[in-house]
C-alpha positions as semicolon CSV with decimal commas, in nm:
position;residue;x (nm);y (nm);z (nm)
1;M;7,893;3,092;-2,171
2;R;7,883;2,825;-1,918
3;K;7,992;3,065;-1,634
4;V;7,731;3,323;-1,731
5;W;7,474;3,062;-1,717
6;I;7,549;2,918;-1,380
7;G;7,575;3,305;-1,246
8;L;7,221;3,363;-1,393
9;C;7,075;3,041;-1,223
10;I;7,238;3,132;-0,886
11;A;7,125;3,503;-0,937
12;L;6,763;3,345;-0,968
13;L;6,774;3,127;-0,697
14;V;6,948;3,323;-0,398
15;P;6,627;3,554;-0,364
16;M;6,403;3,243;-0,378
17;V;6,592;3,084;-0,073
18;L;6,630;3,412;0,098
19;M;6,248;3,455;0,084
20;A;6,180;3,157;0,253
21;L;6,353;3,267;0,600
22;E;6,162;3,481;0,827
23;S;6,313;3,669;1,136
24;G;6,161;3,920;1,361
25;Q;5,962;3,999;1,691
26;F;5,627;3,839;1,722
27;R;5,340;3,776;1,968
28;L;5,358;3,421;2,119
29;L;4,975;3,322;2,094
30;S;5,004;2,955;2,185
31;S;5,255;2,675;2,266
32;T;5,207;2,308;2,301
33;D;5,462;2,095;2,498
34;V;5,358;1,768;2,375
35;T;5,387;1,839;1,983
36;K;5,645;2,150;2,039
37;M;5,447;2,362;1,804
38;I;5,400;2,751;1,853
39;L;5,134;2,991;1,691
40;I;5,277;3,334;1,664
41;S;5,144;3,630;1,518
42;Q;5,303;3,975;1,386
43;S;5,172;4,334;1,457
44;P;4,799;4,328;1,507
45;E;4,761;4,549;1,194
46;K;4,889;4,288;0,985
47;K;4,698;3,983;1,147
48;V;4,955;3,727;0,997
49;K;4,976;3,408;1,195
50;Y;5,225;3,136;1,157
51;L;5,218;2,778;1,313
52;L;5,544;2,653;1,343
53;D;5,719;2,308;1,415
54;A;5,956;2,418;1,715
55;T;6,103;2,080;1,782
56;T;6,462;2,160;1,687
57;A;6,457;2,530;1,764
58;K;6,725;2,689;1,970
59;I;6,552;2,866;2,282
60;T;6,733;3,127;2,477
61;V;6,620;3,377;2,748
62;D;6,852;3,661;2,799
63;G;7,105;3,445;2,590
64;K;7,077;3,147;2,835
65;A;6,952;2,822;2,720
66;T;6,597;2,723;2,845
67;E;6,362;2,443;2,795
68;F;6,055;2,464;2,575
69;K;5,814;2,474;2,855
70;E;5,923;2,802;2,973
71;L;5,798;2,982;2,674
72;A;5,459;2,957;2,818
73;H;5,561;3,232;3,060
74;Y;5,633;3,485;2,782
75;S;5,398;3,691;2,518
76;V;5,679;3,853;2,305
77;V;5,949;3,630;2,131
78;N;6,208;3,680;1,863
79;V;6,171;3,407;1,623
80;R;6,392;3,305;1,317
81;F;6,192;3,062;1,101
82;E;6,194;2,881;0,762
83;L;5,842;2,912;0,571
84;K;5,755;2,589;0,401
85;K;5,437;2,389;0,406
86;L;5,450;2,087;0,581
87;S;5,250;1,849;0,804
88;K;5,302;1,713;1,164
89;D;5,061;1,480;1,343
90;G;4,800;1,553;1,091
91;I;4,833;1,927;1,140
92;S;4,940;2,150;0,862
93;L;5,219;2,401;0,946
94;D;5,350;2,708;0,804
95;G;5,719;2,634;0,894
96;V;6,001;2,547;1,117
97;A;6,147;2,763;1,379
98;T;6,526;2,741;1,403
99;E;6,582;3,007;1,697
100;I;6,345;3,143;1,958
101;R;6,510;3,419;2,158
102;I;6,353;3,607;2,456
103;L;6,483;3,922;2,596
104;T;6,342;4,037;2,945
105;P;6,350;4,395;3,065
106;E;6,606;4,453;3,315
107;Q;6,463;4,498;3,663
108;P;6,578;4,788;3,850
109;K;6,753;4,717;4,200
110;K;6,607;4,806;4,510
111;I;6,818;4,876;4,852
112;D;6,649;4,972;5,176
113;G;6,324;4,991;4,981
114;K;6,455;5,261;4,745
115;F;6,547;5,186;4,342
116;L;6,886;5,246;4,237
117;P;6,921;5,462;3,940
């Protein structure tokens, strides 16, 4: 009986934990270097915005680690974050970013004024 009870508790808790984690491609609306917060939004149709603490986020551009201040150069980012209500410096936040990935399109190579295929 005890194993059934434990299994039932785990089955009920796992979806709640998984629902708190979000991941996907977002538009970077704003970033602040001083407090390391980012404002991101989903696709324009959904109009959902998240204000996230990115202090501890791992930030990469094309797989290479980069500084937080470099985020200002990009408008589309892949973000993995945990949704939870918290406050930082008196500002209500929607969650904490754990990973921010930026993938840039490959630039075509040019030799003698002509692009290579």
